[in-house]
N, C-alpha and C positions, 0 to 999 in steps of 0.2 A: 504494499500499499503506499503509495506516495502520498507525503503529508504537505507539501506546495501545492501552491495554485499553479496553474499553466498561464502565466500573464500575457502570453501573446494572444489569447481568446478575446482579451478586453481591449485590444488595440482599436481605436477610434470612437470608444465610446468616452463622454465628457461627464457625463453624471454618475456621482459616487455610489447612489443606489444602483444605477443599471451595471455597473463595474462589479460592485459586489454580487449582483444576481447572476451574471454572467460567469465570473469565477467559481462561484459555490456551486451553481447547476453543473457545469463542465467538470468540477472536481467529483461531484456525486457520479455521474456518468462514468467518469473513467475508474473510480476507486471502488463504486460501491456494488453490492450483490442484493437480491432479494431476501431479506431476512425470515420471508414466510417459507419460502422453498429451496433457498440457496442458490436459484438460478443466476446466470450472469452472462450477460450484461442487462441491466436496467435498459427500458426506452423511455426516450422523452416524449411528453405530448406536444403538441403545436403550442405556441407561445399564447399567452391570455386565455388559458382555459382555468376556469374558477375552481380554485383549490385541488390542483392537480399539476403536479409537475412529471412525476415518472410513472411508469407501471411496469409489471413483469409480463412477460409474453407467455411465459409458460402458465402461471396460476392466476394470472389477470389482476392481482394486487394492485393498488393505485397509493401513489404515495404523495404527500405534499412536503416539501422544503421550506424550513424556517431556520434562518440563520441570521447570526449577529455577530459583531467584534466585540470580544470581551465574554464575561460571563453569563450564563444563562440566568434570568430571575423567574420570578413567579408569575409575569406578564408576558406574554408572546405578541407583538406588535403585528396586527394584520390591516391591511387598507380597507376591505371591505366587510366589515362586522356581520350584516345582512346575509350576505352572500356566504361567510364562514359558517355561520349558525345555520343556515339552511344545507350546506353540503353537510356538515357534520352530524347533522339530524337525519340525512337520509338513509335509505336502505343501503346504499353504496357510498358509505363514506370512506375517506381515505386514512391511510397511516400517515403518520407524521415523521420526518427526519428533522433533527434538531442538531444545529451545525454551529460551533462557535469557532472563530478564528481569530488570528493577531493580525493587526496593520504593519507590524514590523516586516520591513523589506518590500512593502507595498508603497511605494512613494507615489502612485496614482492615485491612492485612496487617502483623503486627508481627513 
């Protein structure tokens, strides 16, 4: 498992939140497996799919990535509260990946 981001995938992005999204999503695709069935690799959904970033082709489990710089706290920030509540209350609710990272060595994220 590689514990570093592939910074090249964020070239051309200006927004720190977009840079963080691209780096963390790429890291999960490159380094994660399905915790439900063990299959690898995970596949990514199209961009802007509500509360679903990845899925397993073998067992069809879905995953949402929540990441932040620093330590996780009791609150996980999400941009669309009502969409999140609707999705996690549905019969096809996602699993979550919680990822923390350090900005050390990431001069593009300030």
